[in-house]
KEKE-3310 file (N, C-alpha, C; in steps of 0.2 Angstrom, whole numbers, plus 5000, padded with zeros to 4 digits):
npx = (4713:4706:4716:4725:4717:4728:4738:4746:4751:4757:4768:4772:4778:4789:4798:4814:4827:4833:4850:4854:4864:4881:4896:4896:4903:4902:4911:4922:4915:4914:4905:4898:4889:4876:4867:4857:4865:4877:4890:4897:4910:4913:4914:4929:4935:4935:4951:4959:4963:4981:4987:4996:5013:5028:5037:5026:5015:5016:5014:5000:4993:4997:4994:4986:4993:5005:5003:5000:5010:5022:5016:5016:5031:5035:5030:5037:5049:5051:5045:5051:5056:5065:5075:5081:5074:5083:5079:5073:5067:5075:5088:5091:5091:5101:5111:5112:5113:5128:5134:5134:5139:5135:5123:5121:5120:5124:5130:5137:5129:5120:5105:5089:5076:5069:5069:5085:5082:5080:5090:5102:5099:5101:5114:5120:5118:5125:5141:5141:5136:5133:5128:5116:5108:5110:5100:5087:5086:5086:5073:5063:5064:5060:5047:5043:5043:5031:5021:5021:5016:5004:4999:4999:4990:4978:4977:4977:4965:4956:4952:4944:4952:4949:4947:4958:4966:4961:4963:4977:4982:4977:4985:4997:4995:4991:4994:5000:5006:5016:5024:5031:5038:5049:5058:5068:5062:5055:5042:5040:5044:5038:5025:5027:5032:5020:5011:5016:5015:5000:4996:5007:4999:4987:4989:4992:4981:4973:4981:4987:5001:5018:5028:5020:5017:5030:5034:5024:5026:5041:5037:5029)
npy = (5365:5351:5336:5326:5312:5306:5304:5295:5287:5295:5297:5284:5285:5294:5286:5283:5278:5261:5259:5252:5236:5235:5231:5219:5203:5190:5181:5177:5176:5185:5196:5211:5217:5227:5238:5248:5258:5257:5248:5230:5221:5206:5191:5183:5167:5151:5144:5128:5116:5113:5097:5089:5088:5076:5066:5062:5064:5055:5045:5044:5043:5030:5021:5012:5000:5000:5000:4987:4981:4984:4978:4966:4964:4966:4954:4943:4946:4948:4937:4925:4906:4902:4893:4884:4871:4862:4853:4844:4856:4865:4860:4854:4864:4873:4866:4866:4880:4881:4874:4881:4888:4872:4864:4854:4840:4832:4820:4822:4821:4828:4837:4837:4838:4849:4867:4876:4890:4893:4889:4894:4909:4908:4905:4914:4924:4920:4923:4935:4933:4923:4906:4902:4914:4918:4911:4913:4927:4925:4917:4928:4937:4934:4930:4944:4949:4940:4945:4958:4956:4949:4962:4969:4959:4963:4978:4977:4969:4981:4983:4991:5001:4998:4986:4979:4983:4974:4962:4961:4963:4952:4943:4948:4943:4928:4914:4902:4906:4916:4907:4898:4907:4911:4903:4895:4890:4883:4886:4899:4903:4896:4902:4914:4911:4906:4919:4926:4922:4921:4934:4939:4930:4934:4949:4947:4941:4953:4962:4957:4953:4951:4954:4953:4940:4932:4936:4931:4917:4915:4918:4907)
npz = (5008:4999:5000:4986:4976:4973:4981:4988:4974:4968:4977:4979:4966:4969:4975:4983:4969:4967:4962:4947:4945:4943:4933:4928:4926:4916:4909:4920:4931:4942:4949:4955:4968:4972:4984:4987:4982:4986:4985:4987:4987:4981:4987:4989:4981:4988:4990:4987:4998:4999:4998:5010:5011:5012:5024:5035:5028:5020:5029:5032:5020:5017:5030:5027:5026:5031:5044:5048:5043:5051:5064:5058:5056:5070:5076:5069:5075:5088:5096:5095:5097:5111:5110:5096:5085:5075:5065:5051:5039:5044:5045:5035:5025:5029:5029:5016:5012:5018:5010:4998:4981:4978:4982:4990:5002:5018:5014:5004:4991:4978:4979:4977:4979:4982:4973:4971:4975:4988:4997:4989:4993:5007:5007:4999:5010:5020:5017:5025:5035:5050:5048:5055:5057:5046:5037:5046:5043:5028:5028:5034:5024:5013:5019:5021:5008:5002:5011:5003:4990:4992:4998:4985:4977:4982:4979:4966:4962:4967:4978:4994:5004:5018:5017:5013:5024:5034:5029:5028:5041:5048:5042:5048:5060:5060:5069:5065:5052:5058:5067:5057:5051:5060:5061:5052:5037:5022:5019:5018:5007:4998:4999:4996:4982:4976:4978:4971:4958:4956:4956:4944:4937:4933:4930:4917:4912:4911:4905:4891:4885:4878:4888:4901:4900:4899:4911:4919:4915:4921:4933:4937)
capx = (4712:4706:4720:4723:4717:4733:4744:4748:4753:4764:4772:4775:4783:4795:4803:4821:4827:4839:4854:4858:4872:4886:4903:4894:4909:4899:4917:4925:4909:4913:4900:4897:4881:4876:4863:4855:4870:4884:4895:4899:4914:4911:4918:4936:4932:4940:4958:4957:4969:4986:4989:5002:5020:5033:5034:5019:5010:5017:5012:4993:4992:5000:4994:4982:4997:5012:5003:5001:5018:5024:5014:5021:5039:5037:5029:5042:5057:5052:5042:5055:5057:5072:5077:5080:5076:5088:5077:5067:5070:5080:5096:5092:5092:5104:5118:5114:5117:5134:5138:5133:5132:5136:5118:5124:5118:5130:5134:5139:5124:5114:5099:5085:5069:5068:5074:5089:5084:5080:5097:5106:5097:5106:5121:5122:5120:5131:5145:5144:5132:5131:5123:5110:5108:5107:5094:5083:5088:5082:5065:5060:5064:5054:5040:5042:5040:5025:5016:5020:5014:4997:4995:4999:4985:4972:4978:4976:4957:4954:4948:4945:4959:4948:4946:4965:4971:4958:4965:4985:4982:4975:4991:5002:4993:4990:4998:5004:5012:5021:5027:5035:5041:5052:5064:5073:5058:5055:5036:5039:5047:5033:5019:5029:5031:5013:5007:5020:5013:4995:4999:5008:4993:4981:4992:4993:4974:4969:4984:4990:5007:5023:5030:5017:5018:5036:5033:5019:5030:5043:5033:5026)
capy = (5360:5343:5333:5323:5304:5302:5306:5288:5282:5299:5296:5278:5285:5298:5285:5282:5272:5258:5259:5246:5233:5236:5228:5211:5200:5183:5177:5177:5174:5191:5200:5215:5218:5234:5239:5259:5264:5254:5242:5226:5218:5200:5187:5179:5160:5149:5141:5122:5117:5109:5093:5089:5083:5076:5060:5062:5064:5047:5037:5044:5040:5021:5019:5007:4994:5003:4998:4980:4980:4985:4972:4959:4963:4965:4948:4939:4946:4946:4929:4917:4901:4902:4885:4881:4864:4861:4846:4844:4860:4870:4856:4853:4872:4878:4863:4868:4885:4878:4871:4885:4883:4865:4863:4848:4838:4831:4814:4827:4820:4834:4839:4836:4838:4856:4870:4881:4897:4894:4887:4898:4915:4906:4903:4922:4928:4917:4927:4939:4932:4918:4903:4899:4919:4917:4907:4916:4933:4922:4917:4934:4939:4929:4932:4952:4948:4937:4953:4965:4953:4950:4967:4972:4957:4966:4985:4974:4969:4987:4981:4995:5001:4995:4977:4979:4983:4969:4956:4961:4963:4944:4940:4949:4940:4921:4909:4898:4909:4919:4901:4896:4914:4915:4898:4894:4884:4885:4887:4906:4905:4894:4905:4920:4912:4906:4923:4929:4918:4923:4940:4939:4928:4940:4953:4944:4941:4959:4965:4952:4955:4949:4957:4949:4932:4928:4938:4924:4911:4916:4917:4900)
capz = (5001:5000:4995:4979:4978:4969:4984:4988:4971:4967:4983:4976:4961:4967:4979:4979:4964:4968:4956:4945:4947:4937:4933:4931:4922:4918:4908:4926:4938:4946:4951:4962:4971:4973:4988:4989:4981:4989:4983:4991:4984:4981:4992:4983:4981:4994:4988:4989:5003:4996:5002:5014:5007:5016:5028:5038:5023:5017:5035:5033:5015:5018:5035:5029:5024:5034:5051:5047:5043:5058:5067:5053:5058:5077:5080:5068:5075:5095:5096:5092:5103:5114:5107:5087:5085:5070:5062:5046:5034:5046:5046:5027:5021:5033:5027:5006:5011:5019:5004:4993:4977:4976:4982:4993:5007:5020:5012:4995:4985:4974:4982:4971:4979:4981:4969:4974:4975:4994:5000:4987:4996:5013:5005:4999:5016:5024:5015:5026:5041:5053:5044:5056:5056:5036:5038:5049:5037:5021:5028:5035:5017:5010:5021:5018:4999:5002:5011:5000:4986:4994:4997:4978:4974:4985:4975:4958:4962:4968:4985:4997:5010:5025:5018:5013:5030:5039:5027:5030:5050:5048:5041:5053:5067:5058:5070:5060:5048:5063:5067:5051:5047:5063:5060:5046:5034:5017:5020:5018:4999:4993:5001:4992:4974:4975:4977:4966:4952:4956:4955:4938:4930:4935:4926:4910:4909:4911:4901:4888:4882:4879:4894:4906:4896:4901:4920:4923:4915:4926:4942:4939)
cpx = (4710:4712:4721:4722:4722:4738:4748:4752:4758:4769:4778:4781:4789:4798:4809:4822:4834:4843:4855:4863:4875:4892:4902:4900:4906:4907:4919:4923:4913:4908:4899:4893:4880:4868:4864:4862:4876:4887:4899:4903:4912:4916:4926:4932:4938:4945:4958:4965:4976:4986:4995:5006:5023:5031:5028:5013:5009:5014:5005:4991:4991:4998:4991:4987:5004:5010:5001:5007:5021:5024:5017:5027:5041:5036:5033:5048:5057:5046:5046:5055:5064:5077:5075:5079:5078:5087:5073:5071:5076:5087:5097:5094:5099:5114:5119:5115:5125:5138:5137:5139:5132:5130:5118:5121:5124:5133:5137:5137:5121:5108:5094:5076:5067:5073:5077:5089:5083:5089:5103:5104:5102:5112:5125:5123:5124:5139:5148:5139:5133:5128:5118:5105:5105:5100:5087:5081:5084:5075:5061:5059:5058:5046:5038:5039:5034:5019:5014:5016:5006:4995:4993:4992:4979:4972:4975:4968:4954:4950:4949:4950:4956:4949:4955:4968:4969:4963:4974:4986:4982:4981:4997:5001:4992:4996:5002:5009:5018:5026:5033:5039:5048:5058:5064:5068:5057:5047:5035:5043:5043:5026:5021:5029:5023:5008:5009:5017:5005:4994:5000:5002:4987:4984:4990:4987:4971:4973:4988:4993:5013:5027:5027:5017:5024:5037:5030:5021:5035:5043:5031:5032)
cpy = (5354:5342:5328:5317:5300:5302:5298:5285:5290:5298:5290:5280:5290:5295:5284:5277:5269:5256:5253:5242:5234:5231:5220:5206:5192:5179:5173:5176:5179:5195:5204:5218:5224:5235:5245:5261:5261:5248:5238:5219:5207:5195:5184:5171:5157:5143:5133:5121:5110:5102:5092:5086:5083:5067:5059:5062:5057:5043:5040:5041:5034:5018:5012:4998:4996:4999:4992:4977:4978:4980:4967:4958:4963:4959:4943:4940:4945:4940:4924:4914:4903:4898:4884:4875:4863:4855:4847:4850:4864:4866:4855:4860:4874:4872:4865:4874:4886:4877:4875:4886:4877:4861:4855:4845:4837:4824:4817:4823:4826:4834:4841:4838:4845:4860:4872:4886:4899:4893:4891:4906:4914:4907:4911:4927:4924:4919:4930:4939:4926:4914:4901:4910:4922:4915:4910:4923:4930:4920:4923:4937:4938:4930:4938:4953:4947:4943:4957:4963:4953:4957:4972:4967:4962:4973:4981:4973:4977:4987:4989:4995:4998:4987:4975:4978:4977:4962:4956:4960:4955:4939:4940:4944:4933:4918:4904:4900:4912:4914:4899:4902:4915:4910:4896:4886:4886:4885:4896:4908:4903:4899:4912:4917:4909:4913:4929:4928:4920:4929:4943:4934:4931:4947:4950:4942:4949:4965:4959:4954:4952:4950:4951:4943:4929:4931:4931:4918:4911:4915:4911:4895)
cpz = (5003:4996:4991:4980:4974:4972:4986:4981:4967:4971:4983:4973:4962:4975:4975:4975:4967:4961:4954:4945:4942:4938:4933:4925:4920:4914:4915:4932:4944:4946:4957:4964:4974:4978:4990:4988:4983:4987:4985:4986:4985:4984:4988:4985:4984:4990:4990:4995:5000:4998:5004:5011:5014:5020:5031:5033:5021:5021:5034:5026:5013:5023:5033:5027:5029:5042:5053:5047:5047:5062:5065:5057:5065:5078:5078:5072:5083:5097:5094:5099:5106:5112:5099:5088:5078:5068:5056:5041:5038:5045:5038:5023:5024:5030:5018:5008:5013:5014:4998:4987:4974:4977:4984:4999:5011:5017:5004:4992:4985:4977:4977:4971:4980:4978:4974:4976:4985:4998:4995:4993:5003:5013:5004:5005:5022:5023:5021:5034:5045:5049:5048:5055:5047:5035:5038:5045:5030:5023:5030:5029:5013:5012:5019:5011:4998:5005:5007:4992:4987:4995:4989:4974:4977:4980:4969:4958:4966:4973:4990:5004:5016:5025:5017:5021:5034:5037:5030:5038:5050:5047:5044:5059:5067:5061:5068:5055:5052:5064:5063:5051:5051:5066:5054:5042:5025:5015:5016:5008:4996:4993:4995:4985:4972:4974:4973:4958:4953:4953:4946:4935:4929:4930:4917:4908:4907:4906:4897:4882:4882:4886:4901:4905:4901:4909:4921:4923:4920:4934:4943:4939)
residu = (PRO:PRO:ARG:SER:THR:LEU:PHE:PRO:TYR:THR:THR:LEU:PHE:ARG:SER:ALA:LYS:ILE:PRO:ALA:CYS:GLU:ASN:ILE:ASP:TYR:ALA:HIS:ALA:LYS:ARG:ARG:VAL:CYS:LYS:MET:GLY:LYS:ARG:ILE:PRO:ALA:SER:LYS:PRO:ARG:GLN:PRO:GLU:ALA:PRO:PRO:ASN:GLY:THR:ALA:ALA:PHE:ILE:VAL:ARG:HIS:ALA:TYR:TRP:LEU:ILE:PRO:PHE:ALA:LEU:PHE:LEU:VAL:LEU:ARG:LEU:PHE:SER:ALA:ASP:PRO:TYR:TYR:LEU:LEU:ALA:GLY:ASP:GLN:CYS:THR:PHE:LEU:GLU:LEU:GLY:ARG:THR:PHE:PRO:ALA:HIS:ARG:LEU:PHE:ASN:HIS:GLU:LEU:TYR:LEU:ILE:HIS:SER:PRO:PRO:PHE:GLY:TYR:ALA:ILE:GLY:LEU:PHE:ASN:LEU:PHE:LEU:PRO:LEU:LEU:ALA:SER:GLY:LEU:VAL:THR:THR:LEU:LEU:PHE:ALA:CYS:ILE:ASN:PHE:PHE:ALA:VAL:ARG:ASN:LEU:ALA:GLN:PHE:GLU:ASP:LEU:PRO:ARG:THR:ALA:ILE:PHE:VAL:GLY:LEU:ILE:TYR:LEU:ALA:LEU:ASN:ARG:PRO:ALA:VAL:ALA:TYR:ASP:TYR:HIS:VAL:ALA:ARG:VAL:SER:ILE:LEU:VAL:CYS:SER:THR:ALA:LEU:GLY:ILE:LEU:ALA:PHE:LEU:ARG:LEU:LEU:ARG:GLU:PRO:ASN:ARG:LYS:THR:LEU:PHE:THR:ALA:ILE:ALA:ALA:ASN)
# end
């Protein structure tokens, strides 16, 4: 007998039905995908990697200033001249350290040209170090304080780390700065106090209160 003209349509309606998806939990974003009657479990969300801890993580996170600071120390510790010319600042401030806390020169006169912090710092180190070593340590100490003051200034202004790295590398390699920092000279404390004064003043402008005011007055 002739086939019915409805054959293609009846075949279509007799096709296998795809089961509906089940267990849809929109609150927790968990969906089980159904395909031809088989359930495929949803893939687990990728957990964010925990940041590394310890010394290695600290070095990686702060390498933008640790590398310049290491270079800063190496150049100042190993670039010194074989001879120290005890003239000018060196002779004056070493004598001030020797007479600590009187702050007097060779003729026992009170020295009034410069304030006593640099000579006092040399005198304090001279309590347990030789006089020349005390002067060199004092100079390097104020140079290091200046390094971190400059770094804090850059961070305070929200400069990118690349810019901070380049600036600190320049500070570490600067030939006049290196020359002043490996012998006894008051330049290190002058530059250091200037950087601290600028930083304190900028903090006063951004956060005007009694604490920042007194800090700015003391730093300047």
